[in-house]
PDB file with one MODEL, atoms N, CA, C and O in Angstrom:
MODEL        1
ATOM      1  N   MET A   1       0.803  -1.100  -0.014  1.00  0.00           N
ATOM      2  CA  MET A   1      -0.053  -0.007  -0.036  1.00  0.00           C
ATOM      3  C   MET A   1       0.998   1.341  -0.007  1.00  0.00           C
ATOM      4  O   MET A   1       2.040   1.422   0.645  1.00  0.00           O
ATOM      5  N   ILE A   2       0.506   2.205  -0.762  1.00  0.00           N
ATOM      6  CA  ILE A   2       1.132   3.494  -0.859  1.00  0.00           C
ATOM      7  C   ILE A   2       0.323   4.575  -0.390  1.00  0.00           C
ATOM      8  O   ILE A   2      -0.765   4.794  -0.922  1.00  0.00           O
ATOM      9  N   MET A   3       0.781   5.324   0.624  1.00  0.00           N
ATOM     10  CA  MET A   3      -0.150   6.395   1.183  1.00  0.00           C
ATOM     11  C   MET A   3       0.693   7.675   1.150  1.00  0.00           C
ATOM     12  O   MET A   3       1.913   7.744   1.293  1.00  0.00           O
ATOM     13  N   GLY A   4      -0.199   8.710   0.931  1.00  0.00           N
ATOM     14  CA  GLY A   4       0.533  10.137   0.948  1.00  0.00           C
ATOM     15  C   GLY A   4      -0.418  11.102   0.602  1.00  0.00           C
ATOM     16  O   GLY A   4      -1.615  10.812   0.611  1.00  0.00           O
ATOM     17  N   GLN A   5       0.030  12.356   0.259  1.00  0.00           N
ATOM     18  CA  GLN A   5      -0.764  13.380  -0.029  1.00  0.00           C
ATOM     19  C   GLN A   5      -0.710  13.401  -1.634  1.00  0.00           C
ATOM     20  O   GLN A   5       0.265  13.784  -2.282  1.00  0.00           O
ATOM     21  N   TRP A   6      -1.842  12.957  -2.134  1.00  0.00           N
ATOM     22  CA  TRP A   6      -1.845  12.644  -3.620  1.00  0.00           C
ATOM     23  C   TRP A   6      -2.094  13.935  -4.274  1.00  0.00           C
ATOM     24  O   TRP A   6      -1.861  13.943  -5.483  1.00  0.00           O
ATOM     25  N   ASP A   7      -2.560  15.147  -3.692  1.00  0.00           N
ATOM     26  CA  ASP A   7      -2.377  16.469  -4.146  1.00  0.00           C
ATOM     27  C   ASP A   7      -0.985  16.916  -4.313  1.00  0.00           C
ATOM     28  O   ASP A   7      -0.876  17.921  -5.016  1.00  0.00           O
ATOM     29  N   GLN A   8       0.082  16.434  -3.854  1.00  0.00           N
ATOM     30  CA  GLN A   8       1.519  16.622  -4.084  1.00  0.00           C
ATOM     31  C   GLN A   8       2.152  15.839  -4.920  1.00  0.00           C
ATOM     32  O   GLN A   8       3.382  15.856  -4.952  1.00  0.00           O
ATOM     33  N   SER A   9       1.428  15.035  -5.724  1.00  0.00           N
ATOM     34  CA  SER A   9       2.250  14.161  -6.823  1.00  0.00           C
ATOM     35  C   SER A   9       1.797  14.717  -8.257  1.00  0.00           C
ATOM     36  O   SER A   9       0.796  15.406  -8.452  1.00  0.00           O
ATOM     37  N   MET A  10       2.468  14.407  -8.961  1.00  0.00           N
ATOM     38  CA  MET A  10       2.228  14.729 -10.557  1.00  0.00           C
ATOM     39  C   MET A  10       2.398  13.617 -11.334  1.00  0.00           C
ATOM     40  O   MET A  10       3.365  12.903 -11.070  1.00  0.00           O
ATOM     41  N   LEU A  11       1.560  13.264 -12.374  1.00  0.00           N
ATOM     42  CA  LEU A  11       1.696  12.133 -13.207  1.00  0.00           C
ATOM     43  C   LEU A  11       1.875  13.074 -14.720  1.00  0.00           C
ATOM     44  O   LEU A  11       1.232  14.101 -14.937  1.00  0.00           O
ATOM     45  N   ALA A  12       2.695  12.587 -15.497  1.00  0.00           N
ATOM     46  CA  ALA A  12       3.023  13.303 -16.714  1.00  0.00           C
ATOM     47  C   ALA A  12       3.576  12.261 -17.839  1.00  0.00           C
ATOM     48  O   ALA A  12       4.336  11.327 -17.582  1.00  0.00           O
ATOM     49  N   ILE A  13       3.098  12.558 -19.043  1.00  0.00           N
ATOM     50  CA  ILE A  13       3.586  11.654 -20.227  1.00  0.00           C
ATOM     51  C   ILE A  13       5.192  12.223 -20.462  1.00  0.00           C
ATOM     52  O   ILE A  13       5.441  13.402 -20.713  1.00  0.00           O
ATOM     53  N   ARG A  14       6.118  11.261 -20.344  1.00  0.00           N
ATOM     54  CA  ARG A  14       7.435  11.657 -20.619  1.00  0.00           C
ATOM     55  C   ARG A  14       7.683  11.847 -22.142  1.00  0.00           C
ATOM     56  O   ARG A  14       8.331  12.836 -22.483  1.00  0.00           O
ATOM     57  N   GLU A  15       7.240  11.016 -23.051  1.00  0.00           N
ATOM     58  CA  GLU A  15       7.436  11.096 -24.376  1.00  0.00           C
ATOM     59  C   GLU A  15       6.121  10.989 -25.097  1.00  0.00           C
ATOM     60  O   GLU A  15       5.113  10.812 -24.412  1.00  0.00           O
ATOM     61  N   ASP A  16       6.018  11.078 -26.426  1.00  0.00           N
ATOM     62  CA  ASP A  16       4.768  10.907 -27.039  1.00  0.00           C
ATOM     63  C   ASP A  16       4.447   9.514 -27.208  1.00  0.00           C
ATOM     64  O   ASP A  16       5.369   8.701 -27.255  1.00  0.00           O
ATOM     65  N   ILE A  17       3.303   9.159 -27.300  1.00  0.00           N
ATOM     66  CA  ILE A  17       2.732   7.863 -27.560  1.00  0.00           C
ATOM     67  C   ILE A  17       2.959   7.348 -28.864  1.00  0.00           C
ATOM     68  O   ILE A  17       2.482   7.964 -29.818  1.00  0.00           O
ATOM     69  N   SER A  18       3.670   6.225 -29.063  1.00  0.00           N
ATOM     70  CA  SER A  18       3.816   5.701 -30.428  1.00  0.00           C
ATOM     71  C   SER A  18       2.988   4.438 -30.630  1.00  0.00           C
ATOM     72  O   SER A  18       2.727   3.744 -29.647  1.00  0.00           O
ATOM     73  N   MET A  19       2.574   4.108 -31.804  1.00  0.00           N
ATOM     74  CA  MET A  19       1.746   3.023 -32.078  1.00  0.00           C
ATOM     75  C   MET A  19       2.227   2.370 -33.468  1.00  0.00           C
ATOM     76  O   MET A  19       2.288   3.025 -34.509  1.00  0.00           O
ATOM     77  N   ASP A  20       2.534   1.115 -33.378  1.00  0.00           N
ATOM     78  CA  ASP A  20       2.616   0.361 -34.658  1.00  0.00           C
ATOM     79  C   ASP A  20       1.750  -0.782 -34.928  1.00  0.00           C
ATOM     80  O   ASP A  20       1.470  -1.560 -34.016  1.00  0.00           O
ATOM     81  N   MET A  21       1.285  -0.951 -36.164  1.00  0.00           N
ATOM     82  CA  MET A  21       0.296  -2.062 -36.463  1.00  0.00           C
ATOM     83  C   MET A  21       1.036  -2.939 -37.281  1.00  0.00           C
ATOM     84  O   MET A  21       1.835  -2.521 -38.120  1.00  0.00           O
ATOM     85  N   PHE A  22       0.782  -4.299 -37.053  1.00  0.00           N
ATOM     86  CA  PHE A  22       1.264  -5.300 -37.722  1.00  0.00           C
ATOM     87  C   PHE A  22       0.184  -6.212 -38.251  1.00  0.00           C
ATOM     88  O   PHE A  22      -0.808  -6.489 -37.577  1.00  0.00           O
ATOM     89  N   ASP A  23       0.394  -6.674 -39.472  1.00  0.00           N
ATOM     90  CA  ASP A  23      -0.422  -7.726 -40.076  1.00  0.00           C
ATOM     91  C   ASP A  23       0.085  -8.986 -40.456  1.00  0.00           C
ATOM     92  O   ASP A  23      -0.654  -9.816 -40.985  1.00  0.00           O
ATOM     93  N   THR A  24       1.442  -9.234 -40.204  1.00  0.00           N
ATOM     94  CA  THR A  24       2.152 -10.415 -40.411  1.00  0.00           C
ATOM     95  C   THR A  24       2.851 -10.584 -39.211  1.00  0.00           C
ATOM     96  O   THR A  24       3.368  -9.596 -38.690  1.00  0.00           O
ATOM     97  N   GLY A  25       2.946 -11.698 -38.688  1.00  0.00           N
ATOM     98  CA  GLY A  25       3.717 -12.088 -37.537  1.00  0.00           C
ATOM     99  C   GLY A  25       2.948 -13.296 -36.916  1.00  0.00           C
ATOM    100  O   GLY A  25       1.822 -13.638 -37.278  1.00  0.00           O
ATOM    101  N   VAL A  26       3.729 -13.943 -35.877  1.00  0.00           N
ATOM    102  CA  VAL A  26       3.131 -15.009 -35.047  1.00  0.00           C
ATOM    103  C   VAL A  26       3.327 -14.787 -33.546  1.00  0.00           C
ATOM    104  O   VAL A  26       4.414 -14.550 -33.019  1.00  0.00           O
ATOM    105  N   ILE A  27       2.072 -14.897 -32.879  1.00  0.00           N
ATOM    106  CA  ILE A  27       2.156 -14.672 -31.434  1.00  0.00           C
ATOM    107  C   ILE A  27       2.151 -16.068 -30.621  1.00  0.00           C
ATOM    108  O   ILE A  27       1.195 -16.830 -30.766  1.00  0.00           O
ATOM    109  N   THR A  28       3.106 -16.363 -29.859  1.00  0.00           N
ATOM    110  CA  THR A  28       3.124 -17.597 -29.065  1.00  0.00           C
ATOM    111  C   THR A  28       3.123 -17.408 -27.749  1.00  0.00           C
ATOM    112  O   THR A  28       3.239 -16.261 -27.317  1.00  0.00           O
ATOM    113  N   ASP A  29       2.991 -18.512 -26.872  1.00  0.00           N
ATOM    114  CA  ASP A  29       2.847 -18.395 -25.332  1.00  0.00           C
ATOM    115  C   ASP A  29       4.285 -18.652 -24.999  1.00  0.00           C
ATOM    116  O   ASP A  29       5.059 -18.854 -25.935  1.00  0.00           O
ATOM    117  N   ALA A  30       4.652 -18.665 -23.977  1.00  0.00           N
ATOM    118  CA  ALA A  30       5.871 -18.852 -23.112  1.00  0.00           C
ATOM    119  C   ALA A  30       6.106 -20.178 -22.700  1.00  0.00           C
ATOM    120  O   ALA A  30       7.111 -20.420 -22.031  1.00  0.00           O
ATOM    121  N   GLY A  31       5.318 -21.068 -23.007  1.00  0.00           N
ATOM    122  CA  GLY A  31       5.613 -22.312 -22.395  1.00  0.00           C
ATOM    123  C   GLY A  31       6.455 -23.249 -23.129  1.00  0.00           C
ATOM    124  O   GLY A  31       6.928 -22.915 -24.216  1.00  0.00           O
ATOM    125  N   SER A  32       6.692 -24.461 -22.592  1.00  0.00           N
ATOM    126  CA  SER A  32       7.625 -25.368 -23.212  1.00  0.00           C
ATOM    127  C   SER A  32       7.101 -26.613 -23.605  1.00  0.00           C
ATOM    128  O   SER A  32       6.735 -27.407 -22.739  1.00  0.00           O
ATOM    129  N   PRO A  33       7.003 -26.933 -25.022  1.00  0.00           N
ATOM    130  CA  PRO A  33       7.437 -26.056 -26.195  1.00  0.00           C
ATOM    131  C   PRO A  33       6.591 -24.997 -26.390  1.00  0.00           C
ATOM    132  O   PRO A  33       5.475 -24.994 -25.870  1.00  0.00           O
ATOM    133  N   PRO A  34       7.024 -24.002 -27.147  1.00  0.00           N
ATOM    134  CA  PRO A  34       5.964 -22.762 -27.360  1.00  0.00           C
ATOM    135  C   PRO A  34       4.901 -23.209 -28.422  1.00  0.00           C
ATOM    136  O   PRO A  34       5.119 -23.943 -29.387  1.00  0.00           O
ATOM    137  N   VAL A  35       3.685 -22.617 -28.059  1.00  0.00           N
ATOM    138  CA  VAL A  35       2.718 -23.126 -28.988  1.00  0.00           C
ATOM    139  C   VAL A  35       2.166 -21.757 -29.558  1.00  0.00           C
ATOM    140  O   VAL A  35       2.026 -20.764 -28.844  1.00  0.00           O
ATOM    141  N   ILE A  36       1.885 -21.790 -30.822  1.00  0.00           N
ATOM    142  CA  ILE A  36       1.468 -20.565 -31.636  1.00  0.00           C
ATOM    143  C   ILE A  36      -0.066 -20.510 -31.215  1.00  0.00           C
ATOM    144  O   ILE A  36      -0.869 -21.440 -31.291  1.00  0.00           O
ATOM    145  N   GLN A  37      -0.301 -19.199 -30.748  1.00  0.00           N
ATOM    146  CA  GLN A  37      -1.538 -18.754 -30.386  1.00  0.00           C
ATOM    147  C   GLN A  37      -2.216 -18.094 -31.444  1.00  0.00           C
ATOM    148  O   GLN A  37      -3.399 -18.345 -31.671  1.00  0.00           O
ATOM    149  N   PHE A  38      -1.559 -17.257 -32.122  1.00  0.00           N
ATOM    150  CA  PHE A  38      -2.181 -16.360 -33.317  1.00  0.00           C
ATOM    151  C   PHE A  38      -1.237 -16.351 -34.529  1.00  0.00           C
ATOM    152  O   PHE A  38      -0.067 -16.005 -34.371  1.00  0.00           O
ATOM    153  N   ASN A  39      -1.675 -16.697 -35.661  1.00  0.00           N
ATOM    154  CA  ASN A  39      -0.706 -16.425 -36.933  1.00  0.00           C
ATOM    155  C   ASN A  39      -1.440 -15.208 -37.429  1.00  0.00           C
ATOM    156  O   ASN A  39      -2.593 -15.427 -37.802  1.00  0.00           O
ATOM    157  N   LEU A  40      -1.008 -13.978 -37.508  1.00  0.00           N
ATOM    158  CA  LEU A  40      -1.867 -12.895 -38.013  1.00  0.00           C
ATOM    159  C   LEU A  40      -2.231 -13.000 -39.535  1.00  0.00           C
ATOM    160  O   LEU A  40      -3.384 -12.841 -39.937  1.00  0.00           O
ATOM    161  N   LEU A  41      -1.186 -13.274 -40.339  1.00  0.00           N
ATOM    162  CA  LEU A  41      -1.370 -13.604 -41.713  1.00  0.00           C
ATOM    163  C   LEU A  41      -2.631 -14.532 -42.109  1.00  0.00           C
ATOM    164  O   LEU A  41      -3.559 -14.108 -42.798  1.00  0.00           O
ATOM    165  N   GLN A  42      -2.560 -15.854 -41.592  1.00  0.00           N
ATOM    166  CA  GLN A  42      -3.420 -16.630 -41.684  1.00  0.00           C
ATOM    167  C   GLN A  42      -4.617 -16.563 -41.241  1.00  0.00           C
ATOM    168  O   GLN A  42      -5.540 -17.134 -41.821  1.00  0.00           O
ATOM    169  N   GLN A  43      -4.772 -15.900 -40.214  1.00  0.00           N
ATOM    170  CA  GLN A  43      -6.092 -15.545 -39.460  1.00  0.00           C
ATOM    171  C   GLN A  43      -6.616 -14.274 -39.858  1.00  0.00           C
ATOM    172  O   GLN A  43      -7.609 -13.859 -39.261  1.00  0.00           O
ATOM    173  N   ASP A  44      -6.104 -13.591 -40.776  1.00  0.00           N
ATOM    174  CA  ASP A  44      -6.463 -12.369 -41.209  1.00  0.00           C
ATOM    175  C   ASP A  44      -6.716 -11.272 -40.176  1.00  0.00           C
ATOM    176  O   ASP A  44      -7.700 -10.533 -40.196  1.00  0.00           O
ATOM    177  N   MET A  45      -5.596 -11.231 -39.142  1.00  0.00           N
ATOM    178  CA  MET A  45      -5.712 -10.403 -37.887  1.00  0.00           C
ATOM    179  C   MET A  45      -4.730  -9.304 -38.155  1.00  0.00           C
ATOM    180  O   MET A  45      -3.956  -9.285 -39.112  1.00  0.00           O
ATOM    181  N   VAL A  46      -4.844  -8.282 -37.109  1.00  0.00           N
ATOM    182  CA  VAL A  46      -3.882  -7.258 -36.941  1.00  0.00           C
ATOM    183  C   VAL A  46      -3.448  -7.032 -35.586  1.00  0.00           C
ATOM    184  O   VAL A  46      -4.307  -7.018 -34.704  1.00  0.00           O
ATOM    185  N   ALA A  47      -2.181  -6.846 -35.283  1.00  0.00           N
ATOM    186  CA  ALA A  47      -1.787  -6.437 -33.854  1.00  0.00           C
ATOM    187  C   ALA A  47      -1.468  -4.989 -33.583  1.00  0.00           C
ATOM    188  O   ALA A  47      -0.869  -4.351 -34.449  1.00  0.00           O
ATOM    189  N   LEU A  48      -1.756  -4.524 -32.654  1.00  0.00           N
ATOM    190  CA  LEU A  48      -1.431  -3.089 -32.362  1.00  0.00           C
ATOM    191  C   LEU A  48      -0.309  -3.168 -31.040  1.00  0.00           C
ATOM    192  O   LEU A  48      -0.551  -3.862 -30.052  1.00  0.00           O
ATOM    193  N   ARG A  49       0.824  -2.433 -31.165  1.00  0.00           N
ATOM    194  CA  ARG A  49       1.668  -2.454 -30.191  1.00  0.00           C
ATOM    195  C   ARG A  49       1.833  -0.857 -29.952  1.00  0.00           C
ATOM    196  O   ARG A  49       2.209  -0.075 -30.826  1.00  0.00           O
ATOM    197  N   VAL A  50       1.505  -0.520 -28.681  1.00  0.00           N
ATOM    198  CA  VAL A  50       1.267   0.860 -27.890  1.00  0.00           C
ATOM    199  C   VAL A  50       2.661   0.999 -27.151  1.00  0.00           C
ATOM    200  O   VAL A  50       3.053   0.068 -26.447  1.00  0.00           O
ATOM    201  N   ILE A  51       3.348   2.050 -27.290  1.00  0.00           N
ATOM    202  CA  ILE A  51       4.523   2.283 -26.471  1.00  0.00           C
ATOM    203  C   ILE A  51       4.103   3.726 -25.833  1.00  0.00           C
ATOM    204  O   ILE A  51       3.771   4.675 -26.544  1.00  0.00           O
ATOM    205  N   ALA A  52       4.154   3.776 -24.474  1.00  0.00           N
ATOM    206  CA  ALA A  52       3.955   5.064 -23.750  1.00  0.00           C
ATOM    207  C   ALA A  52       4.902   5.127 -22.669  1.00  0.00           C
ATOM    208  O   ALA A  52       5.239   4.061 -22.154  1.00  0.00           O
ATOM    209  N   ARG A  53       5.388   6.215 -22.240  1.00  0.00           N
ATOM    210  CA  ARG A  53       6.457   6.283 -21.247  1.00  0.00           C
ATOM    211  C   ARG A  53       5.697   7.428 -20.299  1.00  0.00           C
ATOM    212  O   ARG A  53       5.231   8.452 -20.799  1.00  0.00           O
ATOM    213  N   TYR A  54       5.630   7.154 -18.969  1.00  0.00           N
ATOM    214  CA  TYR A  54       4.974   8.016 -18.070  1.00  0.00           C
ATOM    215  C   TYR A  54       6.043   8.396 -17.025  1.00  0.00           C
ATOM    216  O   TYR A  54       7.027   7.676 -16.857  1.00  0.00           O
ATOM    217  N   ALA A  55       5.840   9.552 -16.311  1.00  0.00           N
ATOM    218  CA  ALA A  55       6.612   9.943 -15.254  1.00  0.00           C
ATOM    219  C   ALA A  55       5.928  10.530 -13.955  1.00  0.00           C
ATOM    220  O   ALA A  55       5.061  11.398 -14.058  1.00  0.00           O
ATOM    221  N   TRP A  56       6.276  10.109 -12.913  1.00  0.00           N
ATOM    222  CA  TRP A  56       5.612  10.413 -11.653  1.00  0.00           C
ATOM    223  C   TRP A  56       6.566  11.214 -10.798  1.00  0.00           C
ATOM    224  O   TRP A  56       7.623  10.687 -10.449  1.00  0.00           O
ATOM    225  N   ALA A  57       6.289  12.374 -10.458  1.00  0.00           N
ATOM    226  CA  ALA A  57       7.165  13.350  -9.525  1.00  0.00           C
ATOM    227  C   ALA A  57       6.433  13.762  -8.297  1.00  0.00           C
ATOM    228  O   ALA A  57       5.215  13.922  -8.225  1.00  0.00           O
ATOM    229  N   VAL A  58       7.260  13.910  -7.383  1.00  0.00           N
ATOM    230  CA  VAL A  58       6.752  14.249  -5.923  1.00  0.00           C
ATOM    231  C   VAL A  58       7.706  15.341  -5.501  1.00  0.00           C
ATOM    232  O   VAL A  58       8.921  15.140  -5.506  1.00  0.00           O
ATOM    233  N   PRO A  59       7.170  16.508  -5.131  1.00  0.00           N
ATOM    234  CA  PRO A  59       7.915  17.592  -4.768  1.00  0.00           C
ATOM    235  C   PRO A  59       8.593  17.297  -3.324  1.00  0.00           C
ATOM    236  O   PRO A  59       8.076  16.410  -2.645  1.00  0.00           O
ATOM    237  N   ASN A  60       9.611  17.923  -2.866  1.00  0.00           N
ATOM    238  CA  ASN A  60      10.340  17.611  -1.727  1.00  0.00           C
ATOM    239  C   ASN A  60      10.929  18.882  -1.316  1.00  0.00           C
ATOM    240  O   ASN A  60      12.148  18.950  -1.161  1.00  0.00           O
ATOM    241  N   PRO A  61      10.038  20.083  -1.091  1.00  0.00           N
ATOM    242  CA  PRO A  61      10.725  21.358  -0.724  1.00  0.00           C
ATOM    243  C   PRO A  61      11.260  21.583   0.427  1.00  0.00           C
ATOM    244  O   PRO A  61      10.838  20.998   1.425  1.00  0.00           O
ATOM    245  N   VAL A  62      12.146  22.352   0.479  1.00  0.00           N
ATOM    246  CA  VAL A  62      12.784  22.829   1.841  1.00  0.00           C
ATOM    247  C   VAL A  62      11.812  23.759   2.522  1.00  0.00           C
ATOM    248  O   VAL A  62      11.235  24.678   1.940  1.00  0.00           O
ATOM    249  N   ASN A  63      11.673  23.456   3.792  1.00  0.00           N
ATOM    250  CA  ASN A  63      10.747  24.278   4.674  1.00  0.00           C
ATOM    251  C   ASN A  63      11.122  24.395   5.981  1.00  0.00           C
ATOM    252  O   ASN A  63      11.805  23.455   6.386  1.00  0.00           O
ATOM    253  N   ARG A  64      10.889  25.239   6.742  1.00  0.00           N
ATOM    254  CA  ARG A  64      11.321  25.487   8.093  1.00  0.00           C
ATOM    255  C   ARG A  64      10.612  24.462   9.047  1.00  0.00           C
ATOM    256  O   ARG A  64      11.106  24.241  10.152  1.00  0.00           O
ATOM    257  N   GLN A  65       9.538  23.873   8.666  1.00  0.00           N
ATOM    258  CA  GLN A  65       8.971  22.947   9.590  1.00  0.00           C
ATOM    259  C   GLN A  65       9.650  21.624   9.862  1.00  0.00           C
ATOM    260  O   GLN A  65       9.793  21.148  10.988  1.00  0.00           O
ATOM    261  N   GLN A  66      10.065  21.057   8.706  1.00  0.00           N
ATOM    262  CA  GLN A  66      10.973  19.964   8.398  1.00  0.00           C
ATOM    263  C   GLN A  66      12.193  20.206   7.618  1.00  0.00           C
ATOM    264  O   GLN A  66      12.208  20.138   6.389  1.00  0.00           O
ATOM    265  N   PRO A  67      13.239  20.495   8.356  1.00  0.00           N
ATOM    266  CA  PRO A  67      14.479  20.824   7.817  1.00  0.00           C
ATOM    267  C   PRO A  67      15.260  19.421   7.278  1.00  0.00           C
ATOM    268  O   PRO A  67      16.158  19.468   6.437  1.00  0.00           O
ATOM    269  N   THR A  68      14.794  18.214   7.872  1.00  0.00           N
ATOM    270  CA  THR A  68      15.291  16.926   7.596  1.00  0.00           C
ATOM    271  C   THR A  68      14.694  16.319   6.314  1.00  0.00           C
ATOM    272  O   THR A  68      13.493  16.051   6.313  1.00  0.00           O
ATOM    273  N   THR A  69      15.390  16.100   5.302  1.00  0.00           N
ATOM    274  CA  THR A  69      14.951  15.628   3.984  1.00  0.00           C
ATOM    275  C   THR A  69      13.886  14.387   4.116  1.00  0.00           C
ATOM    276  O   THR A  69      12.755  14.354   3.631  1.00  0.00           O
ATOM    277  N   ALA A  70      14.509  13.417   4.863  1.00  0.00           N
ATOM    278  CA  ALA A  70      13.446  12.251   5.119  1.00  0.00           C
ATOM    279  C   ALA A  70      12.172  12.570   5.916  1.00  0.00           C
ATOM    280  O   ALA A  70      11.178  11.844   5.878  1.00  0.00           O
ATOM    281  N   SER A  71      12.247  13.553   6.546  1.00  0.00           N
ATOM    282  CA  SER A  71      10.881  14.044   7.363  1.00  0.00           C
ATOM    283  C   SER A  71       9.907  14.685   6.707  1.00  0.00           C
ATOM    284  O   SER A  71       8.759  14.655   7.149  1.00  0.00           O
ATOM    285  N   ARG A  72      10.187  15.280   5.691  1.00  0.00           N
ATOM    286  CA  ARG A  72       9.367  16.161   4.913  1.00  0.00           C
ATOM    287  C   ARG A  72       8.767  15.645   3.530  1.00  0.00           C
ATOM    288  O   ARG A  72       8.038  16.322   2.805  1.00  0.00           O
ATOM    289  N   TYR A  73       9.198  14.301   3.271  1.00  0.00           N
ATOM    290  CA  TYR A  73       8.598  13.653   2.218  1.00  0.00           C
ATOM    291  C   TYR A  73       7.184  13.192   2.234  1.00  0.00           C
ATOM    292  O   TYR A  73       6.866  12.355   3.079  1.00  0.00           O
ATOM    293  N   PRO A  74       6.261  13.662   1.358  1.00  0.00           N
ATOM    294  CA  PRO A  74       4.695  13.597   1.488  1.00  0.00           C
ATOM    295  C   PRO A  74       4.178  12.198   1.223  1.00  0.00           C
ATOM    296  O   PRO A  74       2.962  12.011   1.197  1.00  0.00           O
ATOM    297  N   PHE A  75       5.049  11.185   1.020  1.00  0.00           N
ATOM    298  CA  PHE A  75       4.482   9.817   0.778  1.00  0.00           C
ATOM    299  C   PHE A  75       5.261   8.877   1.524  1.00  0.00           C
ATOM    300  O   PHE A  75       6.452   9.055   1.780  1.00  0.00           O
ATOM    301  N   ALA A  76       4.448   7.654   1.953  1.00  0.00           N
ATOM    302  CA  ALA A  76       4.992   6.576   2.727  1.00  0.00           C
ATOM    303  C   ALA A  76       4.636   5.299   2.170  1.00  0.00           C
ATOM    304  O   ALA A  76       3.743   5.157   1.335  1.00  0.00           O
ATOM    305  N   VAL A  77       5.378   4.324   2.664  1.00  0.00           N
ATOM    306  CA  VAL A  77       5.016   2.820   2.259  1.00  0.00           C
ATOM    307  C   VAL A  77       4.805   2.055   3.513  1.00  0.00           C
ATOM    308  O   VAL A  77       5.575   2.132   4.470  1.00  0.00           O
ATOM    309  N   VAL A  78       3.781   1.342   3.484  1.00  0.00           N
ATOM    310  CA  VAL A  78       3.374   0.603   4.488  1.00  0.00           C
ATOM    311  C   VAL A  78       4.061  -0.793   4.339  1.00  0.00           C
ATOM    312  O   VAL A  78       3.866  -1.372   3.271  1.00  0.00           O
ATOM    313  N   GLN A  79       4.809  -1.378   5.238  1.00  0.00           N
ATOM    314  CA  GLN A  79       5.439  -2.560   5.145  1.00  0.00           C
ATOM    315  C   GLN A  79       4.899  -3.591   6.145  1.00  0.00           C
ATOM    316  O   GLN A  79       4.311  -3.199   7.153  1.00  0.00           O
ATOM    317  N   GLN A  80       5.078  -4.874   5.904  1.00  0.00           N
ATOM    318  CA  GLN A  80       4.655  -5.758   6.981  1.00  0.00           C
ATOM    319  C   GLN A  80       5.750  -6.013   8.019  1.00  0.00           C
ATOM    320  O   GLN A  80       6.962  -6.049   7.808  1.00  0.00           O
ATOM    321  N   LYS A  81       5.089  -6.186   9.202  1.00  0.00           N
ATOM    322  CA  LYS A  81       6.075  -6.425  10.442  1.00  0.00           C
ATOM    323  C   LYS A  81       6.708  -7.569  10.428  1.00  0.00           C
ATOM    324  O   LYS A  81       6.126  -8.608  10.116  1.00  0.00           O
ATOM    325  N   ALA A  82       7.978  -7.528  10.762  1.00  0.00           N
ATOM    326  CA  ALA A  82       9.028  -8.611  10.751  1.00  0.00           C
ATOM    327  C   ALA A  82       8.527  -9.605  11.497  1.00  0.00           C
ATOM    328  O   ALA A  82       8.121  -9.210  12.589  1.00  0.00           O
ATOM    329  N   SER A  83       8.392 -10.938  11.269  1.00  0.00           N
ATOM    330  CA  SER A  83       7.985 -11.897  12.303  1.00  0.00           C
ATOM    331  C   SER A  83       9.147 -12.319  12.871  1.00  0.00           C
ATOM    332  O   SER A  83      10.236 -12.320  12.298  1.00  0.00           O
ATOM    333  N   THR A  84       8.890 -12.761  14.245  1.00  0.00           N
ATOM    334  CA  THR A  84      10.046 -13.342  15.135  1.00  0.00           C
ATOM    335  C   THR A  84       9.808 -14.857  15.122  1.00  0.00           C
ATOM    336  O   THR A  84      10.553 -15.532  15.832  1.00  0.00           O
ATOM    337  N   GLY A  85       8.887 -15.456  14.419  1.00  0.00           N
ATOM    338  CA  GLY A  85       8.638 -16.864  14.543  1.00  0.00           C
ATOM    339  C   GLY A  85       7.770 -17.367  15.638  1.00  0.00           C
ATOM    340  O   GLY A  85       7.396 -18.539  15.607  1.00  0.00           O
ATOM    341  N   GLY A  86       7.367 -16.454  16.747  1.00  0.00           N
ATOM    342  CA  GLY A  86       6.647 -16.926  17.680  1.00  0.00           C
ATOM    343  C   GLY A  86       5.119 -16.615  17.542  1.00  0.00           C
ATOM    344  O   GLY A  86       4.289 -17.097  18.313  1.00  0.00           O
ATOM    345  N   GLU A  87       4.833 -15.855  16.605  1.00  0.00           N
ATOM    346  CA  GLU A  87       3.394 -15.648  16.391  1.00  0.00           C
ATOM    347  C   GLU A  87       2.717 -16.722  15.658  1.00  0.00           C
ATOM    348  O   GLU A  87       3.245 -17.412  14.786  1.00  0.00           O
ATOM    349  N   GLY A  88       1.438 -16.817  16.100  1.00  0.00           N
ATOM    350  CA  GLY A  88       0.669 -17.830  15.632  1.00  0.00           C
ATOM    351  C   GLY A  88       0.147 -18.607  14.409  1.00  0.00           C
ATOM    352  O   GLY A  88      -0.620 -19.557  14.562  1.00  0.00           O
TER     353      GLY A  88
ENDMDL
END
């Protein structure tokens, strides 16, 4: 779980979105041995590959209330408590 001040974060597109359309090719699964799932040319299909890059930024401004960098970060991560082996 990630918690924090979501109004302090920014999501942006780093580069433009590119798309490629293919009408020839074979799509297989990752099994052993690989099995052909789709043959684009034989089955009269097309495949669309979309590439998009996103960026997520969080400000960490210097302020008088929290001069320590780690204390003023507006987001946190909740982690599971380490077990000692005696819990039930």
